C-alpha positions in Angstrom: 0.1 -0.1 -0.1 0.9 3.6 -0.3 0.3 6.0 2.6 -1.0 8.3 3.4 -2.7 8.1 0.0 -1.6 7.1 -3.7 -3.0 10.5 -4.9 -1.8 13.8 -3.0 -2.2 17.3 -4.0 1.0 19.5 -3.9 0.5 23.0 -2.9 2.7 26.1 -3.4 5.8 26.1 -0.9 4.7 22.7 0.3 5.9 19.2 0.2 4.4 15.7 0.1 5.6 12.3 1.2 4.6 9.0 -0.5 5.4 6.0 1.6 5.3 2.5 -0.2 4.7 -0.3 2.4 5.9 -3.8 1.6 5.5 -7.1 3.2 7.7 -10.0 2.4 6.3 -12.8 0.3 7.5 -16.6 0.9 9.7 -18.1 -1.6 10.0 -21.5 0.2 7.8 -24.1 1.4 8.0 -27.5 3.1 8.3 -31.2 1.6 7.1 -33.8 3.8 7.8 -37.5 3.0 6.2 -40.3 5.0 6.8 -44.1 4.7 4.4 -47.1 5.6 5.2 -47.9 9.2 7.8 -45.3 9.4 10.3 -47.7 7.8 13.7 -45.9 7.0 13.9 -45.7 3.1 16.7 -44.2 1.0 15.5 -41.6 -1.5 16.4 -39.1 -4.0 14.4 -35.9 -4.1 15.6 -34.1 -7.2 19.5 -34.4 -6.8 19.5 -34.7 -3.1 20.0 -37.9 -1.2 17.5 -38.1 1.7 16.4 -40.7 4.2 12.6 -40.9 4.6 10.5 -40.2 6.8 11.5 -36.7 7.2 10.2 -33.2 6.8 12.2 -30.7 4.9 11.4 -26.8 5.6 12.9 -23.9 3.7 12.7 -25.7 0.4 12.5 -23.4 -2.7 9.1 -23.4 -4.6 9.2 -25.6 -7.8 8.9 -29.0 -8.9 10.1 -31.9 -6.9 10.5 -35.5 -8.0 10.9 -38.4 -5.3 12.4 -41.7 -6.2 13.2 -44.3 -3.5 14.9 -47.6 -3.2 13.1 -50.2 -1.2 14.7 -51.5 2.2 15.4 -55.2 2.6 12.2 -57.1 2.9 9.9 -54.6 1.5 8.9 -53.4 -2.2 7.7 -50.0 -2.9 4.0 -50.4 -4.3 3.6 -46.7 -4.9 4.6 -42.9 -4.1 1.2 -41.0 -3.6 -0.3 -38.8 -4.6 2.2 -38.5 -7.4 6.3 -39.0 -7.4 6.4 -35.4 -9.0 4.7 -32.5 -7.3 5.0 -28.8 -7.4 5.7 -26.8 -4.1 4.1 -23.3 -3.9 5.8 -20.6 -2.0 4.5 -20.8 1.6 2.9 -24.3 0.9 3.4 -27.9 1.8 3.6 -31.0 -0.5 3.4 -34.5 1.0 4.7 -37.6 -0.4 3.8 -41.0 0.9 6.2 -43.9 0.1 3.9 -46.9 0.4 5.8 -50.2 1.3 4.6 -53.8 0.9 6.5 -56.5 3.1 7.9 -59.3 1.0 7.1 -62.7 2.3 10.1 -64.5 4.0 8.3 -67.9 4.5 6.4 -70.4 2.6 4.4 -73.7 3.2 5.5 -77.2 2.9 2.9 -79.9 1.9 3.1 -83.7 2.0 0.7 -85.8 0.1 0.8 -89.7 -0.5 -0.5 -92.1 -3.0 -1.1 -95.8 -2.5 -2.1 -97.9 -5.7 -3.1 -94.6 -7.6 -5.5 -93.5 -4.7 -4.8 -90.9 -2.2 -3.4 -92.2 1.1 -4.4 -90.7 4.5 -2.6 -92.0 7.6 0.7 -92.7 9.3 4.0 -92.4 7.6 7.8 -92.2 8.8 9.1 -89.2 6.8 10.8 -86.0 7.1 13.2 -83.2 5.7 16.7 -83.6 6.5 19.6 -81.2 5.7 16.7 -78.6 5.2 16.3 -75.1 6.3 13.7 -76.7 8.7 13.9 -80.2 9.6 10.4 -81.1 9.7 9.0 -84.5 10.8 6.0 -86.0 8.9 4.3 -88.5 10.8 0.9 -88.7 8.9 -0.4 -87.4 5.7 -1.9 -85.0 4.4 0.9 -82.9 5.9 0.9 -79.2 5.8 3.2 -76.7 7.5 3.1 -73.0 6.8 5.4 -70.1 8.0 8.5 -72.4 7.3 11.9 -70.8 6.3 12.9 -70.3 2.6 15.4 -72.6 0.9 15.9 -76.1 -0.6 14.0 -78.9 1.3 15.2 -82.7 0.7 12.4 -85.3 1.7 13.2 -88.6 2.9 10.9 -91.5 3.9 11.9 -94.4 6.3 8.5 -95.9 6.3 5.1 -95.4 4.6 1.6 -97.0 4.5 1.5 -100.5 6.1 2.5 -103.3 3.5 3.9 -100.8 1.1 7.3 -100.1 -0.7 8.3 -96.5 -1.8 8.3 -96.3 -5.6 8.9 -92.5 -6.2 8.6 -89.2 -5.1 7.1 -86.4 -7.4 7.9 -83.9 -8.5 11.2 -84.3 -6.8 12.7 -85.3 -3.4 14.5 -82.0 -3.4 12.6 -78.7 -3.9 13.2 -75.0 -3.4 10.6 -73.1 -1.5 10.5 -69.5 -2.7 8.9 -66.6 -0.8 5.2 -66.9 -0.3 5.2 -70.1 -2.2 4.4 -73.7 -1.5 6.1 -77.0 -2.4 4.2 -80.3 -2.4 
């Protein structure tokens, strides 16, 4: 504003004064980055390396692009509302790094067939030299939340009056994250 007025009349021998009044306008804002469960995530915000979650103040107004690397045990499902946002002077932009946990276990199942028909009952089998040395006393057998890796199946005894013919698809199988072996 201009005080006392933007329009003044100068009289003979007099003087007038115009005062221009200014206020400062913000040129910076805030960038806030959250993560699922507040898990630490390494990110790039434009050209700066940062660790999220974090709140950065005094950032120059303009465009910001966030890219992140998922920490061990997670994948990045999305960055919302968008990986690129525009920060207005005096404003705030919020990035949310959405993480999904990667399964670290799986399921082991054992079935048995006798003379071409499904067998249900006692057995003397197990997994030796495996991530989890499970014992199988009867079938059908299913154990979830077992560690990942290669499982080696052995049988000392099956159904009464029987002889082991084969193990299919293989006596040694690899269990992957969230998977199942039978």
